N, C-alpha and C positions, 0 to 999 in steps of 0.2 A: 789183857786189858787191866790197867791199874784200878785198884779198888776205889781210889780217890775219884777217878773220872766217873765210874759207875755211880758212886754216891752222889756226886754233883748232878748227874743226869736224873736221878730219882728225886733228890731233895729240892733242886732248883727248878727243873723242867717238868718233873712229874712223870717220867717214863722209866720203865723197868729195864729196857734193853735198847741198844743201838740198832739202827737200820742199815742194811746194805753194807757199804764199805766204811761207814762212819767210824766204827771201832778201830779199824786199821789206820785210818787217817789220824784220828785223835792220838793214838799211841805213837805213831810215827812222829808227829809234831811235838808231843810232850817230850820225846827223846831228843829233840833239838834239830830235827831234819827239816829241810824245805819240802814244800808240797805244791803240786799243781792239781786242782780239784775241778773236774768237770762232772756236774751232777744236775739232773733235771730240776727245773723250778719246783719248789715244794718238796725236794728230796732231802732237805736238812743240811744244806751247805753251812749255814750260820753256826750250827753246833760244832762243826769241824774246827772252827777257830775260837769260838767263845769258850768252850770247855778247856782246851789247852791254855788259853790266856788266863783262866781262873786258877788252873793247877800250877802253872809255871810261875817262878818268881818274877816280879816286875809287872809292867802294864802292857796290855795288848794294844797295838796301834792298828786301826782299821781304816783303810782308804776306801771311801765310798763316793759315788758321783753326785748325789743329790741331797740337798739340805732336808727336804721333806722325808726322804727315806731314812736319813740318819736320825731325825727326830722321832720317827716311829720306832726304830730299832732300840734307841735309848729308852724310850718310854716303856717298851715291852720288857726290856732287861730290868729296869728299875722295879717294875711291878713284880718281877720274879725274885727280887732281892739282890740283884747284881749291881755293883757300883760302876755305872757307865755314864759317859758324858760325850758331848759333841763340841768340837772347836770349830767355829766358823766366823766369818767376817761380820755377821749380823749381830753378834753378841755385844751388848752394852759394855762400856769400859769396866765398870765395877764387877760385872759377872765374869768378864774375861780375866781380870786380876784374881778373882776368887778361884776360877778354874785352874789357873796356873799354879796357885798355892796347893790345890789338891793334887795336881800332877807331880809337882816337885816333892810333895809330902808323902807320895806313895799311897794315896787314898783312892785310887781308881783301879778297877780291873780292866776296863776297856775304854779307849778314847777313839771316837770316830772323827774323821777329818776329811775334807774334800782335797783332791790333789793340788788345786790351785793354792789353797791355804798352806798345805803341808810343805810345798816347795819353796815357800818364802825363806830366805836365808836365816832370818831371825828365828823362825819356828824350828827349822832344822837344827840350829845351834842350841836352842833351849832343850829340844828333845834329846840332843846328844849328851845332856847332863842327867838324863833319866834312865833308869834301868828298864829296858823293854823286854817283854817276854816273847813277843813275836810281832811280825808285820804282816797283816793280811790285806791283800788287794782284791776287793770285791768288784764284780762286773769287769773282770780282767780283759775281756775281749775288746774293751775300749782302747787298749794300747796298740792294737794291730792296725796297720794301714789297710788291711784287707777286711777288717771287721766292719759290720754295718753301723756301729755306733762309735766310730773312731773319734777320740778326744785327744787333741794335741798335748794337753797337760798330762794325760796318762802316759804318753810317749816318753816323758821326761822322768818317769819313776825309776828308771835304771840308776838314777843318782843314789837311790836308797841302798843299792848293792854296795857301793863304795862308802857311803856315809855310815852304814850300820853293819860292818862285817861281823859274821858270827851270829847274828840274830836270825832265827828261822823265818824264812819268807814263804808266804802262801799266796797263790794266785787262784782265784775262784771264779767260775763262770758257768752258765747253763747253756751258752750258745757259742760254739766255736768249731768250725770245720777244721780239717787237718792243717791247711796252711796257717790258719789263725793260731792253732795250738802250738805249732812249731815256732812261730814268731814270739809268742808269749814266753815259752821256755827259754829261747835264746836271749831275749831282751832282759829277762830277770835272772838269768844265769841259774836256772833250775834244771837239774838233770832229768833226762827221760825216765830214769829209774825212780824218780820221785813223783811221777805222774799217776794220778788215780782217775781212771775214766769209768764212769758209772752208767754210760749210755744216755739216750735222749728220750726214751719212751715215757709218755704221760698217759697211762692206760685209762685214767678217769676222764680224759677229754674226748669228746666226740667231734670228729672233723667232718665238715660238710662244705662243699663248694658248688655253687649254682651259676648258670648263665644268667646275666641280667635280663629280666623280663620287664617287671615293673618294680624297681628297687624298694619304693616305699611300701607297696603292698606285700612284697616278700618279707621286708623287715617287720611289718605289722603282724603277719602270720607267725613269724618266728617268736615274737615277743609274747604272743598268747600263751606260750608254754613256759614263760618266765615271769608271771605276775608276782609282784612283791619281792623280786630279786635284784641284786646289783649286777651291773654289767657295763661293758665298754663298747661303743660303736665308733669305729675308725673311719674317717673320711680323708680324701686326698687334699682338699682345699679348705682354707679358712672360711670362705663363704658357705660352702656346703655344710661345714661343721655348725655354723650359726643357724642356717636354715633348717637343718635336720633336728637340732635341739629344740627349736621353736615348734616345729611340726609335732615332735614327740610330746611336748607339753600340751599342745592342742588336743592330742590323743589321750590325755589323762595321765601321762607318765611324769615322774619327777626327774627331768632331764636337764643337764648342765652342759655348757660348751667349754672347751679348753683348746687354745691354740696360741702360737707364739706372738700373734699380733694383738692379743688382749692386754689390757692394763695389768701390770704385775700383781697389784693388790687383788683385783677381781679374779685373776687366774688362781692365785694362791687360796682365795676364799672358796672357790669352786672345788679345788682339790681337797681342801680340808673337809668340806661338806660331803664329798664323795667318800673319803676315808672313814668318816664317822657315821654315815648313813647306812640304813639297812636295805633300802630299795631304791638307790639312786643310780641313774644311768648317766655315764659320762660320754658325751659325744666329742671326739677329739681328733686332732691330727697326730702324727707320730711324735710331736713335741711332748706328748703325755705318755708316761708309763714306765720308763726304764727304772727298775728297782721298786716299782709299786709293791708295797708289802701287805696289801689288803687280801686276806686269805679267802674271803667269801665272795669273790667275783664269780658269778655263776655262768656268765656267757661273754663271749667276745664276737663282735660282728665286724667284718670289713665290707663297707659299702663299695669301696673301690679296691683295685688290685694293689697289694703292698709292693714294696720295692724288691724283695728277694725272699728266698726260702728262709734265710736266717731271720729276717725281719718278721716274716709270718710266724715262724716258730716262737720267737720271743714274745710277740704281741699276743698270740693265742695262749701262750704260756702264762699270761696274767690271770687266766681263769683257773679256778680249782686248785689254788695253792694249798688248800687244806686237805686235798686228796678226795674230796667228795665229787660226785658226778657233775660235769660241767659241759657246756655246749658251745660250739663255734660255727660260724657261717661266713663264707667269703663269696661275694658276688663279683663277677667280672664280665666284661664285654670287649668287643674289638676296639672300642674307643680307649679303654684302659690300656690295652696292649700298646696301641699307637702312642698314647701320651707318655707312658713309661719309656718307650723307645726314644721319643723325642727328648725327654729329660737327659738321657744318657748321651745322645749325639750332640746336644747343645751345651753340655757341661764343659768347663774349662779344665777338667781332669786330664792328666797325661794319658797317652794312648794305652799303656798297660792297664791302667785303672778302668778305662772305658771298656776295654776288652773283657776284663773280669766282670764288670757290671752287665754286659750283654750276656755272658755265660750264666750269670746268676738269674737274669730275667728268663732266659730260655729254660732253666731248670724249674723255675716257678711255674711257667706255662705248662711244662711237662706234668707237674703235679696237678694243675687245674684240669688238664685234658685226659689224665690217665683213666683207663677203664678198670684198673686194678685197685687193690686196697690202698687208700690214701696214706695210712700209717706206714705201710711198707715203703711207699715211694718217699715219704718224708724222712724216715729213718735212714734209708739207703743213701740219701744225699749226704748224711753225716757219717757214713761208714758203719751204721748200726743196722740191725735187722730184726724182723719179727715175723711170725706167722700171720696170715690174714686175720685182722683184729676183730671183725664182727661189730665194731663200734665206730664205723664211719658210714657215710652215705652210700659209697659204692659197694661196701660189703652188705649193707642192708638191702639195697636195690641195685644189683649190678646193671650197668648201662648196656643197652643193646648196641651192637656194632653192625656196620654194613660195609661192603666193598665200595669205597669211594673213589677208586682209581679213575673211572670214566668221568664222574662228576667233577673231580679236581681238574682233569684235562679240559673239560668244557669251560669251567670257571676261569682258568688261566688263559685259555684261548680267547675268551670273551674280553678279558681285561686287556689283552694284547691288541685285539682288533678294534677296540674303542679308543686306542691311543694311550693307554696307561695314565689317564688323567682324571677319570671319573670315580665317584665314591661308590660305596657298597650298594646303596639303594638303586642307583642307575644301572650298575652291572647286573643286578638281579632282575630289573625290569627288562633288560635286553635278553637275558636268558629265558625269561618267561614269555617273551614276545609281546610286551606291552607297547602298542603303537601310540604313544602319547606325543604331544607337540614337540617336546624336547628331543626325543629320539628321532622323530621324523626330520626335525630341523638339522640335526647332525648327520642324517642319512644312515643311521645305524639300524634302521629297519631293513636295510638292503645287504647287510653283512652276513657271512655264512653262519655266525653263531646266534643270530637273532631267532629266538623261539626254540632253541635246541634243548632247553632245560625243563620241558613241560612235565617230566616224570617226578619233579619235586615241587613242593609249594614254596611260597615266599619265606616262611619261617625256616624251612630246611635249608634253603640256599643261603640264608643269612648265617645259619649255624655252620654250614660248610665253609663259607668264607672266613668266619671267625677262627675255625680250626686251622685253615690254611695260613692265616696270619700268625696264629700261635706256633705253628710248625715252621715258621720263617720261610714259607714258600711265597708269601705275598708281603710286600711292604706297604705302609700307609704314609702318605705325605701330609703330616699334620701342620707343617709350616705353611702349606698351601690351603687346600679346601678338602683335605681328607681323601685325595685321589689314591687309587690302588695301582700298584705296579708290581711286576714280576721280580721277585728277589733272585739272586744267583742260584739258590737252592731250587727255586721254582723252575728255572731254565734247565737245570740238571734233571729235574723230575720229568719235564716235557720231553727231554731227549731220551732218558733211560726207561721211562714208563714203569717204575716198580709198583707193586701192589700196595695200595694205601687203604688201611682200615680206618674208618671214621666213626664217631659216636652218632647215633640217632638222637636228634634234639629232644630234650625233655618235653613232655606234653604241656600245653598251655596251662596256666595256673588254675583256670576254672575246671579243668578235667583231672587235676591231680587230687589224690587223697590228701586230706588236711595234714595227717601225720602218718607216714609210711612205717613199714616194719622196722623196728629198731631205732626209730627217730626220737623216742623219749627215754631218758635215763630212768632206771628203777628208783623209786623214792628212797631217799637216804633215811627218812624218819618213818618208823612203823606207825600205822594208823592209831594203834593203842597208845602211842607215846606222843602223838602230835599236839594235843592240848597242853600237856606238861612242857613240851619243848617250846611252844610259843610263850608260855608263862615265864620260863627261864630266860628266853630271849628278851622279854619285856623287862625283867629284873636287871639283866645285863645292861640294857640300854639306859635304865634309870641310874645305875651306878656309874656308867661311863660318862653320862652328862654331868653328874655332880663333880667329876674329876676332870672334865674337859678332855676326854680321851676317846679314841676310836673304840667301839664295843669289843672288837676282836682282841684288843690288848688285855681285856679282863679274862675272857675265855674264848677260844675258837668255837665255831659251830659244831665241829666234830666232838669237842668236849661236852657241849650241851646235849648232843645226841646221846652220848654215852651216859650222861647223868640221867636223862629221861628214861633210858632203857634200864639202868641199874637201880634207880630210885634209892640211893643210900639213905639210911635213917640216922647215921651218926658220923662224927668227924672221922673215925677210924675207917668206916666203910667208904666215905667220900675220898679218902687218901688213896684208895685203890683204883680210882678212875684215872685213866691216862690223861696227862696234860695238866695235872694239878699238883704243883710243887708246894712245899711247906709254907712259903710266904703267902701265896695266894689262898691256901687253905685257912691260914690265920685271918687274912683280911676279909675273905668273901664266903667262907664256909657257912657261918651261921645264917646269912641272908639267903643263900641258895637252898640250904637244908630246910629253911622255913617254907619256901615255895613248894618244895617237894612234899613236905608234910601236909600242906593244904590240899594237895592232889592225891593223898594216900587213898 
């Protein structure tokens, strides 16, 4: 590794050593080679292009998908003393002219630009007159037609290969399965030998998935463990987003809504307040989040089933970017499965795309229903692996299984004999022998499956049917009235009668322990340091407000934890704390040293 790169790492970013494959990637790109970088969120992808851009002659060009993300990254770089700027269509004319003067004058280390802006002919022509050190394409999975965040404008970035021959190209992402990775490499003409794959594991994140029981009560229980922390709650619809945000405010939380149907000004104002707040909960649809650079998101909750494992991985990955312990929860029910299936079937996507989406949904349902380690199942989807993690709900409390072969046969037979047109509640009533007016009216109290399911209660039968839907043995007609029918795989099951192990449903909420074994992360701040940590946080907030910046742009929580533990008494001692470069030491050292002295 070049001494220049290590010096920049220490003086600008405040770290003594690179992590994982960072050193190899930085050296590779400084040498003028292309690179594809797949690294978990929070793994330090940005340093892999920022440091080479500073070391190499010329200006680094960074393609980024969102204006808000670019603004945060530019603000953080400027705080560290790096000359960075963003070019976008919202810039006033005088600021745009001044920026172009800086670009042509060689006064920038890094320029961030959205693909839509970059691909304008006039922009490409003007950049062709500038010496570029590298071209970095962030969130590169957006260019793949199989990626979950496909952006047509990203697809056109292959023009950069022809426009800027000889300039090192970097494609960076945290979320790409094998087909997506292959497409990125091919599209941007990056060789397989230039690929750096660092795995997908986020060991600081705890994964938990629960069957929907009472979603608001489940959310309320979950949030008791996260008082005073920032988090994201994902909902499937705009209406549920608004209603959930209102309900959370009624419960005393500082909650905001975010969805594509909102007025743009209100949406941007909510995002800014979330970015700059210390304990704000954002309730959002998937319109929110790609590239969110807030490192202190301590939890992510999905009230509804996400669209795929890739979406789940990326959305949960917005928690704990600073590496500190973080929590996730996903709730799902049979209605979610049916609704997601309906979205796929009613889309106007070509057949290959819909086939792929069905496979992705089935993989997600497999993750939801697994009795094994969640992390193992999640990583195996991406071709990665780990030992049982001990930091997910199934590791903490392994689910009980039972032989559900006979129960599944009874449920499928009951669906068949009632005409494959009734919903879940009706089928369960038939199995339990409930002689109500509706069942008597249709004559289903006289069929052979009436009352044959007395060995299970109502909750268990609903859980069995939900698992049969997840296993694609049963289909749900959402276009009608939610009627259940036997899927082709269900007919095969009835014919072949293979053994089928099912999960015993979780106990009702009233009978569960409030917090089970392993459900709470160890405290990141030692008790002896907690008072000082809070005082440092308060000082950080004051400084951030005076500069109209998010607090984490000043220092990350991890840096404040290190400060509270080390309690430096001088500038020299403070320089040894990770995450404090020379520029920040000059700007903020005296203020934070004064707070530490007060708590001596």
